[in-house]
PDB file with SEQRES, HELIX, SHEET and CRYST1 records, atoms N, CA, C and O in Angstrom:
SEQRES   1 A   69  MET ILE CYS ILE ILE MET LYS ARG LEU THR LEU ASN LEU          
SEQRES   2 A   69  PRO ASP GLY LEU LEU GLU THR VAL MET GLU LEU SER GLY          
SEQRES   3 A   69  LEU SER GLY LYS THR ASP VAL ILE VAL ALA ALA LEU ARG          
SEQRES   4 A   69  ALA TYR GLU THR ALA LEU ARG ARG ALA ARG LEU GLN ASN          
SEQRES   5 A   69  LEU ARG GLY GLN ALA GLY LEU PHE ALA ALA PRO LYS HIS          
SEQRES   6 A   69  GLU ALA GLN PRO                                              
HELIX    1 AA1 LEU A   17  SER A   25  1                                   9    
HELIX    2 AA2 LYS A   30  LEU A   53  1                                  24    
CRYST1    1.000    1.000    1.000  90.00  90.00  90.00 P 1           1          
ATOM      1  N   MET A   1       1.082 -19.573  12.489  1.00  0.00           N  
ATOM      2  CA  MET A   1       1.044 -18.669  13.623  1.00  0.00           C  
ATOM      3  C   MET A   1       0.696 -17.268  13.121  1.00  0.00           C  
ATOM      4  O   MET A   1       1.301 -16.769  12.173  1.00  0.00           O  
ATOM      5  N   ILE A   2      -0.264 -16.658  13.755  1.00  0.00           N  
ATOM      6  CA  ILE A   2      -0.669 -15.303  13.398  1.00  0.00           C  
ATOM      7  C   ILE A   2      -0.247 -14.368  14.519  1.00  0.00           C  
ATOM      8  O   ILE A   2      -0.565 -14.591  15.688  1.00  0.00           O  
ATOM      9  N   CYS A   3       0.460 -13.338  14.151  1.00  0.00           N  
ATOM     10  CA  CYS A   3       0.926 -12.361  15.128  1.00  0.00           C  
ATOM     11  C   CYS A   3       0.418 -10.986  14.711  1.00  0.00           C  
ATOM     12  O   CYS A   3       0.745 -10.502  13.626  1.00  0.00           O  
ATOM     13  N   ILE A   4      -0.364 -10.369  15.552  1.00  0.00           N  
ATOM     14  CA  ILE A   4      -0.904  -9.044  15.261  1.00  0.00           C  
ATOM     15  C   ILE A   4      -0.294  -8.053  16.240  1.00  0.00           C  
ATOM     16  O   ILE A   4      -0.389  -8.213  17.457  1.00  0.00           O  
ATOM     17  N   ILE A   5       0.330  -7.033  15.685  1.00  0.00           N  
ATOM     18  CA  ILE A   5       0.932  -5.995  16.514  1.00  0.00           C  
ATOM     19  C   ILE A   5       0.223  -4.686  16.188  1.00  0.00           C  
ATOM     20  O   ILE A   5       0.181  -4.261  15.033  1.00  0.00           O  
ATOM     21  N   MET A   6      -0.319  -4.067  17.196  1.00  0.00           N  
ATOM     22  CA  MET A   6      -1.000  -2.792  17.015  1.00  0.00           C  
ATOM     23  C   MET A   6      -0.296  -1.755  17.869  1.00  0.00           C  
ATOM     24  O   MET A   6       0.163  -2.044  18.974  1.00  0.00           O  
ATOM     25  N   LYS A   7      -0.220  -0.553  17.344  1.00  0.00           N  
ATOM     26  CA  LYS A   7       0.415   0.537  18.079  1.00  0.00           C  
ATOM     27  C   LYS A   7      -0.587   1.659  18.267  1.00  0.00           C  
ATOM     28  O   LYS A   7      -1.421   1.922  17.401  1.00  0.00           O  
ATOM     29  N   ARG A   8      -0.491   2.303  19.395  1.00  0.00           N  
ATOM     30  CA  ARG A   8      -1.316   3.474  19.671  1.00  0.00           C  
ATOM     31  C   ARG A   8      -0.445   4.704  19.536  1.00  0.00           C  
ATOM     32  O   ARG A   8       0.735   4.683  19.887  1.00  0.00           O  
ATOM     33  N   LEU A   9      -1.032   5.782  19.025  1.00  0.00           N  
ATOM     34  CA  LEU A   9      -0.289   7.026  18.972  1.00  0.00           C  
ATOM     35  C   LEU A   9      -1.249   8.198  19.024  1.00  0.00           C  
ATOM     36  O   LEU A   9      -2.440   8.073  18.738  1.00  0.00           O  
ATOM     37  N   THR A  10      -0.705   9.314  19.390  1.00  0.00           N  
ATOM     38  CA  THR A  10      -1.481  10.534  19.469  1.00  0.00           C  
ATOM     39  C   THR A  10      -1.085  11.416  18.299  1.00  0.00           C  
ATOM     40  O   THR A  10       0.101  11.622  18.040  1.00  0.00           O  
ATOM     41  N   LEU A  11      -2.078  11.935  17.596  1.00  0.00           N  
ATOM     42  CA  LEU A  11      -1.828  12.796  16.443  1.00  0.00           C  
ATOM     43  C   LEU A  11      -2.452  14.159  16.672  1.00  0.00           C  
ATOM     44  O   LEU A  11      -3.545  14.274  17.227  1.00  0.00           O  
ATOM     45  N   ASN A  12      -1.756  15.170  16.246  1.00  0.00           N  
ATOM     46  CA  ASN A  12      -2.299  16.523  16.226  1.00  0.00           C  
ATOM     47  C   ASN A  12      -2.553  16.871  14.767  1.00  0.00           C  
ATOM     48  O   ASN A  12      -1.623  17.165  14.017  1.00  0.00           O  
ATOM     49  N   LEU A  13      -3.827  16.834  14.372  1.00  0.00           N  
ATOM     50  CA  LEU A  13      -4.212  17.074  12.992  1.00  0.00           C  
ATOM     51  C   LEU A  13      -4.897  18.421  12.848  1.00  0.00           C  
ATOM     52  O   LEU A  13      -5.534  18.895  13.789  1.00  0.00           O  
ATOM     53  N   PRO A  14      -4.776  19.044  11.684  1.00  0.00           N  
ATOM     54  CA  PRO A  14      -5.484  20.305  11.453  1.00  0.00           C  
ATOM     55  C   PRO A  14      -6.993  20.108  11.617  1.00  0.00           C  
ATOM     56  O   PRO A  14      -7.538  19.057  11.281  1.00  0.00           O  
ATOM     57  N   ASP A  15      -7.640  21.125  12.132  1.00  0.00           N  
ATOM     58  CA  ASP A  15      -9.091  21.067  12.356  1.00  0.00           C  
ATOM     59  C   ASP A  15      -9.821  20.688  11.066  1.00  0.00           C  
ATOM     60  O   ASP A  15      -9.579  21.271  10.009  1.00  0.00           O  
ATOM     61  N   GLY A  16     -10.702  19.718  11.167  1.00  0.00           N  
ATOM     62  CA  GLY A  16     -11.564  19.341  10.066  1.00  0.00           C  
ATOM     63  C   GLY A  16     -10.941  18.411   9.038  1.00  0.00           C  
ATOM     64  O   GLY A  16     -11.660  17.869   8.198  1.00  0.00           O  
ATOM     65  N   LEU A  17      -9.628  18.207   9.074  1.00  0.00           N  
ATOM     66  CA  LEU A  17      -8.975  17.385   8.053  1.00  0.00           C  
ATOM     67  C   LEU A  17      -9.475  15.944   8.093  1.00  0.00           C  
ATOM     68  O   LEU A  17      -9.850  15.388   7.060  1.00  0.00           O  
ATOM     69  N   LEU A  18      -9.482  15.353   9.245  1.00  0.00           N  
ATOM     70  CA  LEU A  18      -9.908  13.961   9.366  1.00  0.00           C  
ATOM     71  C   LEU A  18     -11.361  13.793   8.938  1.00  0.00           C  
ATOM     72  O   LEU A  18     -11.699  12.843   8.232  1.00  0.00           O  
ATOM     73  N   GLU A  19     -12.206  14.700   9.359  1.00  0.00           N  
ATOM     74  CA  GLU A  19     -13.622  14.626   9.011  1.00  0.00           C  
ATOM     75  C   GLU A  19     -13.821  14.792   7.505  1.00  0.00           C  
ATOM     76  O   GLU A  19     -14.651  14.108   6.907  1.00  0.00           O  
ATOM     77  N   THR A  20     -13.061  15.700   6.893  1.00  0.00           N  
ATOM     78  CA  THR A  20     -13.169  15.910   5.446  1.00  0.00           C  
ATOM     79  C   THR A  20     -12.759  14.665   4.681  1.00  0.00           C  
ATOM     80  O   THR A  20     -13.438  14.259   3.737  1.00  0.00           O  
ATOM     81  N   VAL A  21     -11.644  14.054   5.088  1.00  0.00           N  
ATOM     82  CA  VAL A  21     -11.180  12.842   4.406  1.00  0.00           C  
ATOM     83  C   VAL A  21     -12.155  11.698   4.637  1.00  0.00           C  
ATOM     84  O   VAL A  21     -12.386  10.897   3.731  1.00  0.00           O  
ATOM     85  N   MET A  22     -12.730  11.604   5.829  1.00  0.00           N  
ATOM     86  CA  MET A  22     -13.719  10.559   6.099  1.00  0.00           C  
ATOM     87  C   MET A  22     -14.924  10.728   5.168  1.00  0.00           C  
ATOM     88  O   MET A  22     -15.439   9.751   4.625  1.00  0.00           O  
ATOM     89  N   GLU A  23     -15.361  11.965   4.993  1.00  0.00           N  
ATOM     90  CA  GLU A  23     -16.508  12.238   4.127  1.00  0.00           C  
ATOM     91  C   GLU A  23     -16.181  11.937   2.663  1.00  0.00           C  
ATOM     92  O   GLU A  23     -16.978  11.312   1.964  1.00  0.00           O  
ATOM     93  N   LEU A  24     -15.019  12.378   2.202  1.00  0.00           N  
ATOM     94  CA  LEU A  24     -14.633  12.170   0.807  1.00  0.00           C  
ATOM     95  C   LEU A  24     -14.379  10.705   0.477  1.00  0.00           C  
ATOM     96  O   LEU A  24     -14.702  10.245  -0.618  1.00  0.00           O  
ATOM     97  N   SER A  25     -13.801   9.975   1.422  1.00  0.00           N  
ATOM     98  CA  SER A  25     -13.434   8.578   1.173  1.00  0.00           C  
ATOM     99  C   SER A  25     -14.591   7.616   1.387  1.00  0.00           C  
ATOM    100  O   SER A  25     -14.597   6.515   0.835  1.00  0.00           O  
ATOM    101  N   GLY A  26     -15.553   8.020   2.173  1.00  0.00           N  
ATOM    102  CA  GLY A  26     -16.651   7.121   2.493  1.00  0.00           C  
ATOM    103  C   GLY A  26     -16.315   6.155   3.617  1.00  0.00           C  
ATOM    104  O   GLY A  26     -17.128   5.302   3.972  1.00  0.00           O  
ATOM    105  N   LEU A  27     -15.124   6.286   4.174  1.00  0.00           N  
ATOM    106  CA  LEU A  27     -14.732   5.433   5.294  1.00  0.00           C  
ATOM    107  C   LEU A  27     -15.321   6.017   6.571  1.00  0.00           C  
ATOM    108  O   LEU A  27     -15.420   7.235   6.717  1.00  0.00           O  
ATOM    109  N   SER A  28     -15.711   5.142   7.497  1.00  0.00           N  
ATOM    110  CA  SER A  28     -16.395   5.633   8.687  1.00  0.00           C  
ATOM    111  C   SER A  28     -15.507   5.684   9.927  1.00  0.00           C  
ATOM    112  O   SER A  28     -15.803   6.423  10.866  1.00  0.00           O  
ATOM    113  N   GLY A  29     -14.446   4.924   9.942  1.00  0.00           N  
ATOM    114  CA  GLY A  29     -13.606   4.903  11.139  1.00  0.00           C  
ATOM    115  C   GLY A  29     -12.351   5.741  10.974  1.00  0.00           C  
ATOM    116  O   GLY A  29     -11.750   5.784   9.901  1.00  0.00           O  
ATOM    117  N   LYS A  30     -11.970   6.400  12.046  1.00  0.00           N  
ATOM    118  CA  LYS A  30     -10.766   7.224  12.017  1.00  0.00           C  
ATOM    119  C   LYS A  30      -9.531   6.386  11.696  1.00  0.00           C  
ATOM    120  O   LYS A  30      -8.680   6.795  10.907  1.00  0.00           O  
ATOM    121  N   THR A  31      -9.445   5.222  12.309  1.00  0.00           N  
ATOM    122  CA  THR A  31      -8.298   4.346  12.058  1.00  0.00           C  
ATOM    123  C   THR A  31      -8.264   3.921  10.601  1.00  0.00           C  
ATOM    124  O   THR A  31      -7.197   3.894   9.988  1.00  0.00           O  
ATOM    125  N   ASP A  32      -9.425   3.587  10.037  1.00  0.00           N  
ATOM    126  CA  ASP A  32      -9.494   3.177   8.633  1.00  0.00           C  
ATOM    127  C   ASP A  32      -9.001   4.291   7.712  1.00  0.00           C  
ATOM    128  O   ASP A  32      -8.282   4.033   6.747  1.00  0.00           O  
ATOM    129  N   VAL A  33      -9.385   5.516   8.010  1.00  0.00           N  
ATOM    130  CA  VAL A  33      -8.968   6.664   7.191  1.00  0.00           C  
ATOM    131  C   VAL A  33      -7.460   6.865   7.279  1.00  0.00           C  
ATOM    132  O   VAL A  33      -6.802   7.074   6.260  1.00  0.00           O  
ATOM    133  N   ILE A  34      -6.917   6.804   8.470  1.00  0.00           N  
ATOM    134  CA  ILE A  34      -5.479   7.026   8.640  1.00  0.00           C  
ATOM    135  C   ILE A  34      -4.681   5.900   7.989  1.00  0.00           C  
ATOM    136  O   ILE A  34      -3.665   6.159   7.345  1.00  0.00           O  
ATOM    137  N   VAL A  35      -5.125   4.660   8.148  1.00  0.00           N  
ATOM    138  CA  VAL A  35      -4.427   3.534   7.517  1.00  0.00           C  
ATOM    139  C   VAL A  35      -4.486   3.663   5.993  1.00  0.00           C  
ATOM    140  O   VAL A  35      -3.480   3.452   5.316  1.00  0.00           O  
ATOM    141  N   ALA A  36      -5.646   4.005   5.454  1.00  0.00           N  
ATOM    142  CA  ALA A  36      -5.781   4.166   4.001  1.00  0.00           C  
ATOM    143  C   ALA A  36      -4.885   5.288   3.496  1.00  0.00           C  
ATOM    144  O   ALA A  36      -4.257   5.159   2.445  1.00  0.00           O  
ATOM    145  N   ALA A  37      -4.825   6.384   4.240  1.00  0.00           N  
ATOM    146  CA  ALA A  37      -3.972   7.513   3.836  1.00  0.00           C  
ATOM    147  C   ALA A  37      -2.497   7.132   3.870  1.00  0.00           C  
ATOM    148  O   ALA A  37      -1.744   7.489   2.963  1.00  0.00           O  
ATOM    149  N   LEU A  38      -2.083   6.421   4.894  1.00  0.00           N  
ATOM    150  CA  LEU A  38      -0.681   5.999   4.984  1.00  0.00           C  
ATOM    151  C   LEU A  38      -0.329   5.006   3.876  1.00  0.00           C  
ATOM    152  O   LEU A  38       0.766   5.059   3.316  1.00  0.00           O  
ATOM    153  N   ARG A  39      -1.248   4.110   3.564  1.00  0.00           N  
ATOM    154  CA  ARG A  39      -0.988   3.157   2.476  1.00  0.00           C  
ATOM    155  C   ARG A  39      -0.897   3.864   1.129  1.00  0.00           C  
ATOM    156  O   ARG A  39      -0.051   3.525   0.302  1.00  0.00           O  
ATOM    157  N   ALA A  40      -1.770   4.846   0.909  1.00  0.00           N  
ATOM    158  CA  ALA A  40      -1.723   5.611  -0.342  1.00  0.00           C  
ATOM    159  C   ALA A  40      -0.417   6.398  -0.431  1.00  0.00           C  
ATOM    160  O   ALA A  40       0.181   6.485  -1.504  1.00  0.00           O  
ATOM    161  N   TYR A  41       0.026   6.964   0.674  1.00  0.00           N  
ATOM    162  CA  TYR A  41       1.279   7.715   0.701  1.00  0.00           C  
ATOM    163  C   TYR A  41       2.460   6.786   0.445  1.00  0.00           C  
ATOM    164  O   TYR A  41       3.379   7.132  -0.297  1.00  0.00           O  
ATOM    165  N   GLU A  42       2.434   5.602   1.062  1.00  0.00           N  
ATOM    166  CA  GLU A  42       3.498   4.623   0.838  1.00  0.00           C  
ATOM    167  C   GLU A  42       3.565   4.234  -0.640  1.00  0.00           C  
ATOM    168  O   GLU A  42       4.650   4.146  -1.213  1.00  0.00           O  
ATOM    169  N   THR A  43       2.407   4.003  -1.252  1.00  0.00           N  
ATOM    170  CA  THR A  43       2.358   3.641  -2.669  1.00  0.00           C  
ATOM    171  C   THR A  43       2.949   4.752  -3.529  1.00  0.00           C  
ATOM    172  O   THR A  43       3.717   4.485  -4.454  1.00  0.00           O  
ATOM    173  N   ALA A  44       2.592   5.996  -3.226  1.00  0.00           N  
ATOM    174  CA  ALA A  44       3.110   7.130  -3.994  1.00  0.00           C  
ATOM    175  C   ALA A  44       4.628   7.243  -3.850  1.00  0.00           C  
ATOM    176  O   ALA A  44       5.325   7.519  -4.826  1.00  0.00           O  
ATOM    177  N   LEU A  45       5.140   7.031  -2.645  1.00  0.00           N  
ATOM    178  CA  LEU A  45       6.583   7.101  -2.425  1.00  0.00           C  
ATOM    179  C   LEU A  45       7.312   5.982  -3.161  1.00  0.00           C  
ATOM    180  O   LEU A  45       8.361   6.209  -3.763  1.00  0.00           O  
ATOM    181  N   ARG A  46       6.756   4.781  -3.111  1.00  0.00           N  
ATOM    182  CA  ARG A  46       7.381   3.649  -3.826  1.00  0.00           C  
ATOM    183  C   ARG A  46       7.365   3.883  -5.332  1.00  0.00           C  
ATOM    184  O   ARG A  46       8.346   3.595  -6.018  1.00  0.00           O  
ATOM    185  N   ARG A  47       6.256   4.405  -5.845  1.00  0.00           N  
ATOM    186  CA  ARG A  47       6.153   4.683  -7.275  1.00  0.00           C  
ATOM    187  C   ARG A  47       7.183   5.737  -7.682  1.00  0.00           C  
ATOM    188  O   ARG A  47       7.845   5.591  -8.710  1.00  0.00           O  
ATOM    189  N   ALA A  48       7.322   6.785  -6.892  1.00  0.00           N  
ATOM    190  CA  ALA A  48       8.295   7.837  -7.193  1.00  0.00           C  
ATOM    191  C   ALA A  48       9.716   7.285  -7.159  1.00  0.00           C  
ATOM    192  O   ALA A  48      10.541   7.640  -8.000  1.00  0.00           O  
ATOM    193  N   ARG A  49       9.999   6.430  -6.203  1.00  0.00           N  
ATOM    194  CA  ARG A  49      11.332   5.832  -6.097  1.00  0.00           C  
ATOM    195  C   ARG A  49      11.638   4.985  -7.329  1.00  0.00           C  
ATOM    196  O   ARG A  49      12.737   5.047  -7.882  1.00  0.00           O  
ATOM    197  N   LEU A  50      10.652   4.196  -7.749  1.00  0.00           N  
ATOM    198  CA  LEU A  50      10.846   3.369  -8.941  1.00  0.00           C  
ATOM    199  C   LEU A  50      11.017   4.221 -10.194  1.00  0.00           C  
ATOM    200  O   LEU A  50      11.836   3.899 -11.056  1.00  0.00           O  
ATOM    201  N   GLN A  51      10.259   5.293 -10.300  1.00  0.00           N  
ATOM    202  CA  GLN A  51      10.390   6.172 -11.452  1.00  0.00           C  
ATOM    203  C   GLN A  51      11.758   6.835 -11.486  1.00  0.00           C  
ATOM    204  O   GLN A  51      12.306   7.065 -12.564  1.00  0.00           O  
ATOM    205  N   ASN A  52      12.313   7.144 -10.327  1.00  0.00           N  
ATOM    206  CA  ASN A  52      13.641   7.742 -10.265  1.00  0.00           C  
ATOM    207  C   ASN A  52      14.721   6.753 -10.675  1.00  0.00           C  
ATOM    208  O   ASN A  52      15.784   7.154 -11.149  1.00  0.00           O  
ATOM    209  N   LEU A  53      14.455   5.465 -10.494  1.00  0.00           N  
ATOM    210  CA  LEU A  53      15.429   4.437 -10.860  1.00  0.00           C  
ATOM    211  C   LEU A  53      15.370   4.072 -12.344  1.00  0.00           C  
ATOM    212  O   LEU A  53      16.282   3.428 -12.863  1.00  0.00           O  
ATOM    213  N   ARG A  54      14.317   4.477 -13.016  1.00  0.00           N  
ATOM    214  CA  ARG A  54      14.122   4.107 -14.414  1.00  0.00           C  
ATOM    215  C   ARG A  54      15.344   4.514 -15.245  1.00  0.00           C  
ATOM    216  O   ARG A  54      15.775   5.667 -15.235  1.00  0.00           O  
ATOM    217  N   GLY A  55      15.873   3.542 -15.952  1.00  0.00           N  
ATOM    218  CA  GLY A  55      16.994   3.797 -16.844  1.00  0.00           C  
ATOM    219  C   GLY A  55      18.351   3.739 -16.184  1.00  0.00           C  
ATOM    220  O   GLY A  55      19.357   3.759 -16.893  1.00  0.00           O  
ATOM    221  N   GLN A  56      18.440   3.668 -14.871  1.00  0.00           N  
ATOM    222  CA  GLN A  56      19.734   3.667 -14.192  1.00  0.00           C  
ATOM    223  C   GLN A  56      20.427   2.323 -14.277  1.00  0.00           C  
ATOM    224  O   GLN A  56      21.657   2.268 -14.309  1.00  0.00           O  
ATOM    225  N   ALA A  57      19.671   1.242 -14.314  1.00  0.00           N  
ATOM    226  CA  ALA A  57      20.278  -0.080 -14.330  1.00  0.00           C  
ATOM    227  C   ALA A  57      20.686  -0.501 -15.736  1.00  0.00           C  
ATOM    228  O   ALA A  57      21.471  -1.436 -15.903  1.00  0.00           O  
ATOM    229  N   GLY A  58      20.167   0.172 -16.731  1.00  0.00           N  
ATOM    230  CA  GLY A  58      20.491  -0.175 -18.104  1.00  0.00           C  
ATOM    231  C   GLY A  58      19.785  -1.423 -18.584  1.00  0.00           C  
ATOM    232  O   GLY A  58      20.070  -1.913 -19.677  1.00  0.00           O  
ATOM    233  N   LEU A  59      18.864  -1.949 -17.785  1.00  0.00           N  
ATOM    234  CA  LEU A  59      18.154  -3.165 -18.174  1.00  0.00           C  
ATOM    235  C   LEU A  59      16.894  -2.857 -18.969  1.00  0.00           C  
ATOM    236  O   LEU A  59      16.577  -3.541 -19.942  1.00  0.00           O  
ATOM    237  N   PHE A  60      16.196  -1.847 -18.555  1.00  0.00           N  
ATOM    238  CA  PHE A  60      14.929  -1.518 -19.181  1.00  0.00           C  
ATOM    239  C   PHE A  60      14.967  -0.071 -19.628  1.00  0.00           C  
ATOM    240  O   PHE A  60      15.298   0.825 -18.852  1.00  0.00           O  
ATOM    241  N   ALA A  61      14.636   0.138 -20.843  1.00  0.00           N  
ATOM    242  CA  ALA A  61      14.562   1.508 -21.338  1.00  0.00           C  
ATOM    243  C   ALA A  61      13.117   1.981 -21.244  1.00  0.00           C  
ATOM    244  O   ALA A  61      12.179   1.198 -21.395  1.00  0.00           O  
ATOM    245  N   ALA A  62      12.964   3.239 -20.998  1.00  0.00           N  
ATOM    246  CA  ALA A  62      11.626   3.803 -20.940  1.00  0.00           C  
ATOM    247  C   ALA A  62      11.026   3.727 -22.339  1.00  0.00           C  
ATOM    248  O   ALA A  62      11.726   3.974 -23.321  1.00  0.00           O  
ATOM    249  N   PRO A  63       9.754   3.395 -22.447  1.00  0.00           N  
ATOM    250  CA  PRO A  63       9.138   3.311 -23.773  1.00  0.00           C  
ATOM    251  C   PRO A  63       9.137   4.677 -24.443  1.00  0.00           C  
ATOM    252  O   PRO A  63       8.878   5.699 -23.807  1.00  0.00           O  
ATOM    253  N   LYS A  64       9.427   4.675 -25.724  1.00  0.00           N  
ATOM    254  CA  LYS A  64       9.440   5.915 -26.478  1.00  0.00           C  
ATOM    255  C   LYS A  64       8.061   6.128 -27.063  1.00  0.00           C  
ATOM    256  O   LYS A  64       7.511   5.255 -27.734  1.00  0.00           O  
ATOM    257  N   HIS A  65       7.517   7.291 -26.802  1.00  0.00           N  
ATOM    258  CA  HIS A  65       6.181   7.614 -27.298  1.00  0.00           C  
ATOM    259  C   HIS A  65       6.328   8.393 -28.596  1.00  0.00           C  
ATOM    260  O   HIS A  65       7.059   9.380 -28.671  1.00  0.00           O  
ATOM    261  N   GLU A  66       5.624   7.930 -29.605  1.00  0.00           N  
ATOM    262  CA  GLU A  66       5.634   8.638 -30.872  1.00  0.00           C  
ATOM    263  C   GLU A  66       4.541   9.695 -30.849  1.00  0.00           C  
ATOM    264  O   GLU A  66       3.461   9.488 -30.296  1.00  0.00           O  
ATOM    265  N   ALA A  67       4.844  10.824 -31.458  1.00  0.00           N  
ATOM    266  CA  ALA A  67       3.871  11.893 -31.524  1.00  0.00           C  
ATOM    267  C   ALA A  67       2.714  11.455 -32.406  1.00  0.00           C  
ATOM    268  O   ALA A  67       2.913  10.888 -33.481  1.00  0.00           O  
ATOM    269  N   GLN A  68       1.515  11.723 -31.942  1.00  0.00           N  
ATOM    270  CA  GLN A  68       0.322  11.369 -32.719  1.00  0.00           C  
ATOM    271  C   GLN A  68      -0.002  12.511 -33.656  1.00  0.00           C  
ATOM    272  O   GLN A  68       0.126  13.679 -33.290  1.00  0.00           O  
ATOM    273  N   PRO A  69      -0.422  12.176 -34.868  1.00  0.00           N  
ATOM    274  CA  PRO A  69      -0.738  13.235 -35.850  1.00  0.00           C  
ATOM    275  C   PRO A  69      -1.944  14.026 -35.465  1.00  0.00           C  
ATOM    276  O   PRO A  69      -2.335  14.945 -36.184  1.00  0.00           O  
TER     277      PRO A  69                                                      
END                                                                             
């Protein structure tokens, strides 16, 4: 069974922001740009959360980097 749920919303964005991101990303649709931006933001938040947890569980130690000569 496939269930697709779509939501509509109204956004107030700074002038030119959406167009600039569309140009930089190469994406042509507004929805595609917003979805890509939200996914990138989600990834960054998850990565930051994981980095904050590093070393707290005592299971994995952060790799020690040796100074290069």
